[in-house]
PDB file of N, CA, C and O in Angstrom:
ATOM      1  N   MET A   1     -16.152 -22.952 -66.684  1.00  0.00           N
ATOM      2  CA  MET A   1     -16.359 -24.255 -66.393  1.00  0.00           C
ATOM      3  C   MET A   1     -16.801 -24.344 -64.957  1.00  0.00           C
ATOM      4  O   MET A   1     -16.179 -23.673 -64.133  1.00  0.00           O
ATOM      5  N   GLY A   2     -17.806 -25.099 -64.564  1.00  0.00           N
ATOM      6  CA  GLY A   2     -18.248 -25.340 -63.191  1.00  0.00           C
ATOM      7  C   GLY A   2     -17.459 -26.212 -62.408  1.00  0.00           C
ATOM      8  O   GLY A   2     -16.585 -26.919 -62.909  1.00  0.00           O
ATOM      9  N   ILE A   3     -17.746 -26.194 -61.112  1.00  0.00           N
ATOM     10  CA  ILE A   3     -17.135 -27.083 -60.214  1.00  0.00           C
ATOM     11  C   ILE A   3     -18.114 -27.947 -59.448  1.00  0.00           C
ATOM     12  O   ILE A   3     -19.001 -27.462 -58.746  1.00  0.00           O
ATOM     13  N   PRO A   4     -17.914 -29.273 -59.614  1.00  0.00           N
ATOM     14  CA  PRO A   4     -18.974 -30.145 -59.034  1.00  0.00           C
ATOM     15  C   PRO A   4     -19.165 -29.924 -57.566  1.00  0.00           C
ATOM     16  O   PRO A   4     -18.207 -29.692 -56.829  1.00  0.00           O
ATOM     17  N   ILE A   5     -20.404 -29.996 -57.139  1.00  0.00           N
ATOM     18  CA  ILE A   5     -20.613 -29.802 -55.650  1.00  0.00           C
ATOM     19  C   ILE A   5     -21.567 -30.947 -55.282  1.00  0.00           C
ATOM     20  O   ILE A   5     -22.206 -31.571 -56.129  1.00  0.00           O
ATOM     21  N   ARG A   6     -21.623 -31.183 -53.943  1.00  0.00           N
ATOM     22  CA  ARG A   6     -22.700 -32.095 -53.529  1.00  0.00           C
ATOM     23  C   ARG A   6     -23.709 -31.391 -52.833  1.00  0.00           C
ATOM     24  O   ARG A   6     -23.413 -30.556 -51.978  1.00  0.00           O
ATOM     25  N   ILE A   7     -25.030 -31.698 -53.169  1.00  0.00           N
ATOM     26  CA  ILE A   7     -26.089 -31.182 -52.667  1.00  0.00           C
ATOM     27  C   ILE A   7     -27.109 -32.274 -52.175  1.00  0.00           C
ATOM     28  O   ILE A   7     -27.061 -33.422 -52.617  1.00  0.00           O
ATOM     29  N   ASP A   8     -28.019 -31.877 -51.255  1.00  0.00           N
ATOM     30  CA  ASP A   8     -28.988 -32.808 -50.847  1.00  0.00           C
ATOM     31  C   ASP A   8     -29.956 -33.307 -51.950  1.00  0.00           C
ATOM     32  O   ASP A   8     -30.395 -32.524 -52.792  1.00  0.00           O
ATOM     33  N   ASP A   9     -30.260 -34.531 -51.936  1.00  0.00           N
ATOM     34  CA  ASP A   9     -31.124 -35.135 -53.004  1.00  0.00           C
ATOM     35  C   ASP A   9     -32.545 -34.611 -53.239  1.00  0.00           C
ATOM     36  O   ASP A   9     -33.153 -34.773 -54.296  1.00  0.00           O
ATOM     37  N   THR A  10     -33.054 -33.927 -52.093  1.00  0.00           N
ATOM     38  CA  THR A  10     -34.252 -33.378 -51.936  1.00  0.00           C
ATOM     39  C   THR A  10     -34.215 -31.984 -52.683  1.00  0.00           C
ATOM     40  O   THR A  10     -35.108 -31.599 -53.438  1.00  0.00           O
ATOM     41  N   LEU A  11     -33.096 -31.297 -52.384  1.00  0.00           N
ATOM     42  CA  LEU A  11     -32.818 -29.841 -52.980  1.00  0.00           C
ATOM     43  C   LEU A  11     -32.715 -30.165 -54.508  1.00  0.00           C
ATOM     44  O   LEU A  11     -33.268 -29.420 -55.317  1.00  0.00           O
ATOM     45  N   TYR A  12     -32.059 -31.195 -54.885  1.00  0.00           N
ATOM     46  CA  TYR A  12     -31.732 -31.427 -56.375  1.00  0.00           C
ATOM     47  C   TYR A  12     -33.152 -31.642 -57.111  1.00  0.00           C
ATOM     48  O   TYR A  12     -33.426 -31.084 -58.173  1.00  0.00           O
ATOM     49  N   GLU A  13     -34.017 -32.507 -56.433  1.00  0.00           N
ATOM     50  CA  GLU A  13     -35.269 -32.764 -57.011  1.00  0.00           C
ATOM     51  C   GLU A  13     -36.124 -31.564 -57.036  1.00  0.00           C
ATOM     52  O   GLU A  13     -36.916 -31.409 -57.966  1.00  0.00           O
ATOM     53  N   GLN A  14     -36.026 -30.724 -56.104  1.00  0.00           N
ATOM     54  CA  GLN A  14     -36.833 -29.446 -56.110  1.00  0.00           C
ATOM     55  C   GLN A  14     -36.358 -28.532 -57.231  1.00  0.00           C
ATOM     56  O   GLN A  14     -37.188 -27.902 -57.887  1.00  0.00           O
ATOM     57  N   ALA A  15     -35.039 -28.433 -57.477  1.00  0.00           N
ATOM     58  CA  ALA A  15     -34.415 -27.692 -58.448  1.00  0.00           C
ATOM     59  C   ALA A  15     -34.801 -28.199 -59.801  1.00  0.00           C
ATOM     60  O   ALA A  15     -35.125 -27.414 -60.692  1.00  0.00           O
ATOM     61  N   ARG A  16     -34.771 -29.557 -59.982  1.00  0.00           N
ATOM     62  CA  ARG A  16     -35.187 -30.029 -61.179  1.00  0.00           C
ATOM     63  C   ARG A  16     -36.595 -29.746 -61.590  1.00  0.00           C
ATOM     64  O   ARG A  16     -36.872 -29.475 -62.759  1.00  0.00           O
ATOM     65  N   THR A  17     -37.470 -29.805 -60.653  1.00  0.00           N
ATOM     66  CA  THR A  17     -38.862 -29.489 -61.020  1.00  0.00           C
ATOM     67  C   THR A  17     -39.100 -28.064 -61.273  1.00  0.00           C
ATOM     68  O   THR A  17     -39.854 -27.721 -62.183  1.00  0.00           O
ATOM     69  N   GLU A  18     -38.507 -27.220 -60.528  1.00  0.00           N
ATOM     70  CA  GLU A  18     -38.613 -25.668 -60.681  1.00  0.00           C
ATOM     71  C   GLU A  18     -38.038 -25.369 -62.029  1.00  0.00           C
ATOM     72  O   GLU A  18     -38.606 -24.671 -62.869  1.00  0.00           O
ATOM     73  N   ALA A  19     -36.757 -26.001 -62.194  1.00  0.00           N
ATOM     74  CA  ALA A  19     -36.087 -25.604 -63.500  1.00  0.00           C
ATOM     75  C   ALA A  19     -36.829 -25.907 -64.709  1.00  0.00           C
ATOM     76  O   ALA A  19     -36.793 -25.106 -65.643  1.00  0.00           O
ATOM     77  N   GLN A  20     -37.582 -27.116 -64.798  1.00  0.00           N
ATOM     78  CA  GLN A  20     -38.551 -27.389 -65.869  1.00  0.00           C
ATOM     79  C   GLN A  20     -39.541 -26.380 -65.985  1.00  0.00           C
ATOM     80  O   GLN A  20     -39.850 -25.984 -67.109  1.00  0.00           O
ATOM     81  N   ILE A  21     -40.145 -25.852 -64.843  1.00  0.00           N
ATOM     82  CA  ILE A  21     -41.177 -24.979 -64.979  1.00  0.00           C
ATOM     83  C   ILE A  21     -40.644 -23.579 -65.545  1.00  0.00           C
ATOM     84  O   ILE A  21     -41.230 -22.926 -66.409  1.00  0.00           O
ATOM     85  N   GLU A  22     -39.581 -23.260 -64.997  1.00  0.00           N
ATOM     86  CA  GLU A  22     -38.970 -21.922 -65.402  1.00  0.00           C
ATOM     87  C   GLU A  22     -38.058 -21.946 -66.655  1.00  0.00           C
ATOM     88  O   GLU A  22     -37.449 -20.948 -67.039  1.00  0.00           O
ATOM     89  N   HIS A  23     -38.012 -23.037 -67.207  1.00  0.00           N
ATOM     90  CA  HIS A  23     -37.203 -23.228 -68.505  1.00  0.00           C
ATOM     91  C   HIS A  23     -35.696 -22.836 -68.301  1.00  0.00           C
ATOM     92  O   HIS A  23     -35.088 -22.042 -69.019  1.00  0.00           O
ATOM     93  N   ARG A  24     -35.191 -23.492 -67.245  1.00  0.00           N
ATOM     94  CA  ARG A  24     -33.791 -23.253 -66.941  1.00  0.00           C
ATOM     95  C   ARG A  24     -33.188 -24.500 -66.670  1.00  0.00           C
ATOM     96  O   ARG A  24     -33.890 -25.456 -66.340  1.00  0.00           O
ATOM     97  N   THR A  25     -31.799 -24.606 -66.786  1.00  0.00           N
ATOM     98  CA  THR A  25     -31.099 -25.920 -66.381  1.00  0.00           C
ATOM     99  C   THR A  25     -31.202 -26.138 -64.807  1.00  0.00           C
ATOM    100  O   THR A  25     -31.684 -25.240 -64.116  1.00  0.00           O
ATOM    101  N   ILE A  26     -30.826 -27.127 -64.330  1.00  0.00           N
ATOM    102  CA  ILE A  26     -30.806 -27.512 -62.865  1.00  0.00           C
ATOM    103  C   ILE A  26     -29.852 -26.478 -62.317  1.00  0.00           C
ATOM    104  O   ILE A  26     -30.159 -25.626 -61.484  1.00  0.00           O
ATOM    105  N   ALA A  27     -28.626 -26.643 -62.885  1.00  0.00           N
ATOM    106  CA  ALA A  27     -27.571 -25.638 -62.377  1.00  0.00           C
ATOM    107  C   ALA A  27     -28.157 -24.171 -62.352  1.00  0.00           C
ATOM    108  O   ALA A  27     -28.134 -23.482 -61.332  1.00  0.00           O
ATOM    109  N   GLY A  28     -28.679 -23.751 -63.549  1.00  0.00           N
ATOM    110  CA  GLY A  28     -29.224 -22.376 -63.576  1.00  0.00           C
ATOM    111  C   GLY A  28     -30.206 -22.132 -62.567  1.00  0.00           C
ATOM    112  O   GLY A  28     -30.226 -21.040 -62.000  1.00  0.00           O
ATOM    113  N   GLN A  29     -31.114 -23.136 -62.253  1.00  0.00           N
ATOM    114  CA  GLN A  29     -32.087 -22.782 -61.215  1.00  0.00           C
ATOM    115  C   GLN A  29     -31.391 -22.580 -59.793  1.00  0.00           C
ATOM    116  O   GLN A  29     -31.751 -21.694 -59.018  1.00  0.00           O
ATOM    117  N   ILE A  30     -30.390 -23.457 -59.530  1.00  0.00           N
ATOM    118  CA  ILE A  30     -29.676 -23.294 -58.134  1.00  0.00           C
ATOM    119  C   ILE A  30     -28.885 -21.977 -58.226  1.00  0.00           C
ATOM    120  O   ILE A  30     -28.800 -21.259 -57.230  1.00  0.00           O
ATOM    121  N   GLU A  31     -28.355 -21.669 -59.285  1.00  0.00           N
ATOM    122  CA  GLU A  31     -27.588 -20.302 -59.380  1.00  0.00           C
ATOM    123  C   GLU A  31     -28.637 -19.113 -59.156  1.00  0.00           C
ATOM    124  O   GLU A  31     -28.348 -18.103 -58.514  1.00  0.00           O
ATOM    125  N   TYR A  32     -29.781 -19.317 -59.702  1.00  0.00           N
ATOM    126  CA  TYR A  32     -30.864 -18.244 -59.614  1.00  0.00           C
ATOM    127  C   TYR A  32     -31.238 -18.230 -58.065  1.00  0.00           C
ATOM    128  O   TYR A  32     -31.320 -17.131 -57.517  1.00  0.00           O
ATOM    129  N   TRP A  33     -31.434 -19.219 -57.437  1.00  0.00           N
ATOM    130  CA  TRP A  33     -31.872 -19.282 -55.974  1.00  0.00           C
ATOM    131  C   TRP A  33     -30.849 -18.703 -55.141  1.00  0.00           C
ATOM    132  O   TRP A  33     -31.122 -17.937 -54.217  1.00  0.00           O
ATOM    133  N   ALA A  34     -29.500 -19.105 -55.492  1.00  0.00           N
ATOM    134  CA  ALA A  34     -28.369 -18.397 -54.781  1.00  0.00           C
ATOM    135  C   ALA A  34     -28.292 -16.908 -54.965  1.00  0.00           C
ATOM    136  O   ALA A  34     -28.047 -16.150 -54.027  1.00  0.00           O
ATOM    137  N   MET A  35     -28.488 -16.541 -56.098  1.00  0.00           N
ATOM    138  CA  MET A  35     -28.481 -15.028 -56.513  1.00  0.00           C
ATOM    139  C   MET A  35     -29.599 -14.330 -55.770  1.00  0.00           C
ATOM    140  O   MET A  35     -29.367 -13.264 -55.199  1.00  0.00           O
ATOM    141  N   VAL A  36     -30.875 -14.914 -55.751  1.00  0.00           N
ATOM    142  CA  VAL A  36     -31.967 -14.336 -54.923  1.00  0.00           C
ATOM    143  C   VAL A  36     -31.693 -14.140 -53.377  1.00  0.00           C
ATOM    144  O   VAL A  36     -31.958 -13.142 -52.707  1.00  0.00           O
ATOM    145  N   GLY A  37     -31.079 -15.363 -52.948  1.00  0.00           N
ATOM    146  CA  GLY A  37     -30.680 -15.337 -51.573  1.00  0.00           C
ATOM    147  C   GLY A  37     -29.623 -14.384 -51.104  1.00  0.00           C
ATOM    148  O   GLY A  37     -29.642 -13.716 -50.070  1.00  0.00           O
ATOM    149  N   ARG A  38     -28.682 -14.429 -52.047  1.00  0.00           N
ATOM    150  CA  ARG A  38     -27.551 -13.385 -51.791  1.00  0.00           C
ATOM    151  C   ARG A  38     -28.026 -11.932 -51.869  1.00  0.00           C
ATOM    152  O   ARG A  38     -27.679 -11.122 -51.010  1.00  0.00           O
ATOM    153  N   VAL A  39     -28.791 -11.608 -52.859  1.00  0.00           N
ATOM    154  CA  VAL A  39     -29.426 -10.178 -52.808  1.00  0.00           C
ATOM    155  C   VAL A  39     -30.290  -9.802 -51.656  1.00  0.00           C
ATOM    156  O   VAL A  39     -30.305  -8.693 -51.122  1.00  0.00           O
ATOM    157  N   SER A  40     -31.041 -10.882 -51.311  1.00  0.00           N
ATOM    158  CA  SER A  40     -31.995 -10.756 -50.211  1.00  0.00           C
ATOM    159  C   SER A  40     -31.216 -10.433 -48.788  1.00  0.00           C
ATOM    160  O   SER A  40     -31.588  -9.593 -47.968  1.00  0.00           O
ATOM    161  N   LEU A  41     -30.102 -11.247 -48.681  1.00  0.00           N
ATOM    162  CA  LEU A  41     -29.254 -11.068 -47.555  1.00  0.00           C
ATOM    163  C   LEU A  41     -28.634  -9.643 -47.437  1.00  0.00           C
ATOM    164  O   LEU A  41     -28.487  -9.060 -46.363  1.00  0.00           O
ATOM    165  N   ASP A  42     -28.295  -9.156 -48.626  1.00  0.00           N
ATOM    166  CA  ASP A  42     -27.697  -7.901 -48.713  1.00  0.00           C
ATOM    167  C   ASP A  42     -28.742  -6.792 -48.538  1.00  0.00           C
ATOM    168  O   ASP A  42     -28.346  -5.673 -48.214  1.00  0.00           O
ATOM    169  N   ASN A  43     -29.944  -7.004 -48.714  1.00  0.00           N
ATOM    170  CA  ASN A  43     -31.109  -6.116 -48.631  1.00  0.00           C
ATOM    171  C   ASN A  43     -32.167  -6.605 -47.758  1.00  0.00           C
ATOM    172  O   ASN A  43     -33.289  -6.882 -48.184  1.00  0.00           O
ATOM    173  N   PRO A  44     -31.782  -6.724 -46.411  1.00  0.00           N
ATOM    174  CA  PRO A  44     -32.891  -7.287 -45.581  1.00  0.00           C
ATOM    175  C   PRO A  44     -34.258  -6.640 -45.627  1.00  0.00           C
ATOM    176  O   PRO A  44     -35.293  -7.279 -45.436  1.00  0.00           O
ATOM    177  N   ASP A  45     -34.220  -5.427 -45.873  1.00  0.00           N
ATOM    178  CA  ASP A  45     -35.390  -4.713 -45.759  1.00  0.00           C
ATOM    179  C   ASP A  45     -36.370  -4.785 -47.002  1.00  0.00           C
ATOM    180  O   ASP A  45     -37.447  -4.189 -47.002  1.00  0.00           O
ATOM    181  N   LEU A  46     -35.926  -5.547 -48.049  1.00  0.00           N
ATOM    182  CA  LEU A  46     -36.773  -5.758 -49.103  1.00  0.00           C
ATOM    183  C   LEU A  46     -37.355  -7.167 -49.118  1.00  0.00           C
ATOM    184  O   LEU A  46     -36.673  -8.136 -48.784  1.00  0.00           O
ATOM    185  N   PRO A  47     -38.730  -7.277 -49.541  1.00  0.00           N
ATOM    186  CA  PRO A  47     -39.379  -8.692 -49.437  1.00  0.00           C
ATOM    187  C   PRO A  47     -38.547  -9.571 -50.532  1.00  0.00           C
ATOM    188  O   PRO A  47     -37.964  -8.997 -51.451  1.00  0.00           O
ATOM    189  N   VAL A  48     -38.525 -10.698 -50.419  1.00  0.00           N
ATOM    190  CA  VAL A  48     -37.837 -11.712 -51.270  1.00  0.00           C
ATOM    191  C   VAL A  48     -38.556 -11.649 -52.648  1.00  0.00           C
ATOM    192  O   VAL A  48     -37.906 -11.648 -53.694  1.00  0.00           O
ATOM    193  N   SER A  49     -39.821 -11.600 -52.625  1.00  0.00           N
ATOM    194  CA  SER A  49     -40.680 -11.531 -53.874  1.00  0.00           C
ATOM    195  C   SER A  49     -40.243 -10.284 -54.667  1.00  0.00           C
ATOM    196  O   SER A  49     -40.139 -10.356 -55.892  1.00  0.00           O
ATOM    197  N   PHE A  50     -40.010  -9.258 -54.067  1.00  0.00           N
ATOM    198  CA  PHE A  50     -39.576  -8.011 -54.777  1.00  0.00           C
ATOM    199  C   PHE A  50     -38.197  -8.221 -55.358  1.00  0.00           C
ATOM    200  O   PHE A  50     -37.942  -7.856 -56.506  1.00  0.00           O
ATOM    201  N   VAL A  51     -37.261  -8.832 -54.542  1.00  0.00           N
ATOM    202  CA  VAL A  51     -36.074  -9.155 -55.157  1.00  0.00           C
ATOM    203  C   VAL A  51     -36.034 -10.009 -56.329  1.00  0.00           C
ATOM    204  O   VAL A  51     -35.287  -9.746 -57.272  1.00  0.00           O
ATOM    205  N   ALA A  52     -36.851 -11.087 -56.315  1.00  0.00           N
ATOM    206  CA  ALA A  52     -36.924 -11.985 -57.356  1.00  0.00           C
ATOM    207  C   ALA A  52     -37.547 -11.325 -58.638  1.00  0.00           C
ATOM    208  O   ALA A  52     -37.081 -11.523 -59.760  1.00  0.00           O
ATOM    209  N   GLU A  53     -38.597 -10.554 -58.399  1.00  0.00           N
ATOM    210  CA  GLU A  53     -39.262  -9.827 -59.593  1.00  0.00           C
ATOM    211  C   GLU A  53     -38.228  -8.829 -60.077  1.00  0.00           C
ATOM    212  O   GLU A  53     -38.144  -8.651 -61.292  1.00  0.00           O
ATOM    213  N   SER A  54     -37.435  -8.161 -59.259  1.00  0.00           N
ATOM    214  CA  SER A  54     -36.522  -7.269 -59.804  1.00  0.00           C
ATOM    215  C   SER A  54     -35.465  -7.750 -60.699  1.00  0.00           C
ATOM    216  O   SER A  54     -35.124  -7.149 -61.718  1.00  0.00           O
ATOM    217  N   LEU A  55     -34.916  -8.940 -60.255  1.00  0.00           N
ATOM    218  CA  LEU A  55     -33.867  -9.788 -60.943  1.00  0.00           C
ATOM    219  C   LEU A  55     -34.388 -10.286 -62.284  1.00  0.00           C
ATOM    220  O   LEU A  55     -33.683 -10.322 -63.293  1.00  0.00           O
ATOM    221  N   ALA A  56     -35.711 -10.683 -62.238  1.00  0.00           N
ATOM    222  CA  ALA A  56     -36.394 -11.106 -63.497  1.00  0.00           C
ATOM    223  C   ALA A  56     -36.533 -10.004 -64.415  1.00  0.00           C
ATOM    224  O   ALA A  56     -36.289 -10.202 -65.606  1.00  0.00           O
ATOM    225  N   SER A  57     -36.923  -8.781 -63.981  1.00  0.00           N
ATOM    226  CA  SER A  57     -37.089  -7.674 -64.926  1.00  0.00           C
ATOM    227  C   SER A  57     -35.714  -7.117 -65.379  1.00  0.00           C
ATOM    228  O   SER A  57     -35.674  -6.451 -66.414  1.00  0.00           O
ATOM    229  N   MET A  58     -34.706  -7.324 -64.741  1.00  0.00           N
ATOM    230  CA  MET A  58     -33.374  -6.927 -65.242  1.00  0.00           C
ATOM    231  C   MET A  58     -32.948  -7.756 -66.453  1.00  0.00           C
ATOM    232  O   MET A  58     -32.163  -7.294 -67.282  1.00  0.00           O
ATOM    233  N   ARG A  59     -33.453  -8.950 -66.550  1.00  0.00           N
ATOM    234  CA  ARG A  59     -33.170  -9.880 -67.576  1.00  0.00           C
ATOM    235  C   ARG A  59     -33.915  -9.820 -68.881  1.00  0.00           C
ATOM    236  O   ARG A  59     -33.509 -10.310 -69.935  1.00  0.00           O
ATOM    237  N   GLU A  60     -35.119  -9.132 -68.698  1.00  0.00           N
ATOM    238  CA  GLU A  60     -35.933  -8.756 -69.941  1.00  0.00           C
ATOM    239  C   GLU A  60     -35.148  -7.932 -70.877  1.00  0.00           C
ATOM    240  O   GLU A  60     -34.330  -7.128 -70.430  1.00  0.00           O
ATOM    241  N   PRO A  61     -35.352  -8.082 -72.243  1.00  0.00           N
ATOM    242  CA  PRO A  61     -34.746  -7.242 -73.194  1.00  0.00           C
ATOM    243  C   PRO A  61     -35.371  -5.998 -73.147  1.00  0.00           C
ATOM    244  O   PRO A  61     -36.595  -5.949 -73.030  1.00  0.00           O
ATOM    245  N   ARG A  62     -34.656  -4.925 -73.227  1.00  0.00           N
ATOM    246  CA  ARG A  62     -35.082  -3.576 -72.972  1.00  0.00           C
ATOM    247  C   ARG A  62     -36.031  -3.120 -74.126  1.00  0.00           C
ATOM    248  O   ARG A  62     -36.959  -2.344 -73.896  1.00  0.00           O
ATOM    249  N   ASP A  63     -35.786  -3.609 -75.350  1.00  0.00           N
ATOM    250  CA  ASP A  63     -36.629  -3.328 -76.422  1.00  0.00           C
ATOM    251  C   ASP A  63     -38.098  -3.795 -76.254  1.00  0.00           C
ATOM    252  O   ASP A  63     -38.977  -3.269 -76.937  1.00  0.00           O
ATOM    253  N   GLN A  64     -38.374  -4.746 -75.382  1.00  0.00           N
ATOM    254  CA  GLN A  64     -39.508  -5.280 -75.103  1.00  0.00           C
ATOM    255  C   GLN A  64     -40.225  -4.872 -73.862  1.00  0.00           C
ATOM    256  O   GLN A  64     -41.302  -5.341 -73.494  1.00  0.00           O
ATOM    257  N   ALA A  65     -39.525  -3.947 -73.244  1.00  0.00           N
ATOM    258  CA  ALA A  65     -39.990  -3.306 -71.889  1.00  0.00           C
ATOM    259  C   ALA A  65     -41.163  -2.484 -72.242  1.00  0.00           C
ATOM    260  O   ALA A  65     -41.355  -1.970 -73.344  1.00  0.00           O
ATOM    261  N   THR A  66     -42.011  -2.399 -71.099  1.00  0.00           N
ATOM    262  CA  THR A  66     -43.092  -1.472 -71.149  1.00  0.00           C
ATOM    263  C   THR A  66     -42.668  -0.108 -70.572  1.00  0.00           C
ATOM    264  O   THR A  66     -42.203  -0.027 -69.435  1.00  0.00           O
ATOM    265  N   PRO A  67     -42.831   0.937 -71.355  1.00  0.00           N
ATOM    266  CA  PRO A  67     -42.295   2.334 -70.849  1.00  0.00           C
ATOM    267  C   PRO A  67     -43.065   2.750 -69.626  1.00  0.00           C
ATOM    268  O   PRO A  67     -44.268   2.567 -69.444  1.00  0.00           O
ATOM    269  N   PHE A  68     -42.216   3.334 -68.813  1.00  0.00           N
ATOM    270  CA  PHE A  68     -42.799   3.924 -67.506  1.00  0.00           C
ATOM    271  C   PHE A  68     -43.672   5.139 -67.913  1.00  0.00           C
ATOM    272  O   PHE A  68     -43.246   5.990 -68.694  1.00  0.00           O
ATOM    273  N   VAL A  69     -44.748   5.186 -67.432  1.00  0.00           N
ATOM    274  CA  VAL A  69     -45.654   6.542 -67.658  1.00  0.00           C
ATOM    275  C   VAL A  69     -46.123   6.933 -66.156  1.00  0.00           C
ATOM    276  O   VAL A  69     -46.872   6.208 -65.501  1.00  0.00           O
ATOM    277  N   PRO A  70     -45.604   8.146 -65.694  1.00  0.00           N
ATOM    278  CA  PRO A  70     -46.092   8.560 -64.435  1.00  0.00           C
ATOM    279  C   PRO A  70     -47.583   8.790 -64.415  1.00  0.00           C
ATOM    280  O   PRO A  70     -48.228   9.156 -65.398  1.00  0.00           O
ATOM    281  N   ARG A  71     -48.078   8.545 -63.216  1.00  0.00           N
ATOM    282  CA  ARG A  71     -49.498   8.654 -62.981  1.00  0.00           C
ATOM    283  C   ARG A  71     -50.159  10.028 -63.489  1.00  0.00           C
ATOM    284  O   ARG A  71     -51.288  10.151 -63.966  1.00  0.00           O
ATOM    285  N   SER A  72     -49.205  11.026 -63.281  1.00  0.00           N
ATOM    286  CA  SER A  72     -49.805  12.478 -63.596  1.00  0.00           C
ATOM    287  C   SER A  72     -49.929  12.594 -65.111  1.00  0.00           C
ATOM    288  O   SER A  72     -50.501  13.571 -65.594  1.00  0.00           O
ATOM    289  N   ARG A  73     -49.442  11.685 -65.839  1.00  0.00           N
ATOM    290  CA  ARG A  73     -49.588  11.861 -67.462  1.00  0.00           C
ATOM    291  C   ARG A  73     -50.495  10.726 -67.944  1.00  0.00           C
ATOM    292  O   ARG A  73     -50.684  10.563 -69.150  1.00  0.00           O
ATOM    293  N   ARG A  74     -51.017   9.999 -67.092  1.00  0.00           N
ATOM    294  CA  ARG A  74     -51.988   9.000 -67.640  1.00  0.00           C
ATOM    295  C   ARG A  74     -53.406   9.491 -67.908  1.00  0.00           C
ATOM    296  O   ARG A  74     -53.930  10.334 -67.180  1.00  0.00           O
ATOM    297  N   ALA A  75     -53.976   8.995 -68.883  1.00  0.00           N
ATOM    298  CA  ALA A  75     -55.273   9.346 -69.298  1.00  0.00           C
ATOM    299  C   ALA A  75     -56.296   9.146 -68.430  1.00  0.00           C
ATOM    300  O   ALA A  75     -57.446   9.440 -68.755  1.00  0.00           O
TER     301      ALA A  75
END
C-alpha cells in the first residue's frame, strides 16, 4: 500500500504525460524516475541514459532477449 505524498502540480502533469507514453501509471512513472535518479547518484560515472537503458533491459523477459554474440564470432 502506498503512502500519499504531495508533489508539485507541474511535476504531476509531466509524470502523467510521460506515463501515458511509457504505458505506466503516474505513480509508476514517478517511481521509475526515482529509481533512475537513485541509481545515477550511486553511479555518478555512468551517463543517465545508460542507467535508464540498463534498467529497461533488466525488465525485459529473458526468453525474448537477443543473445550476445562476440564480435570475433560474427560472420
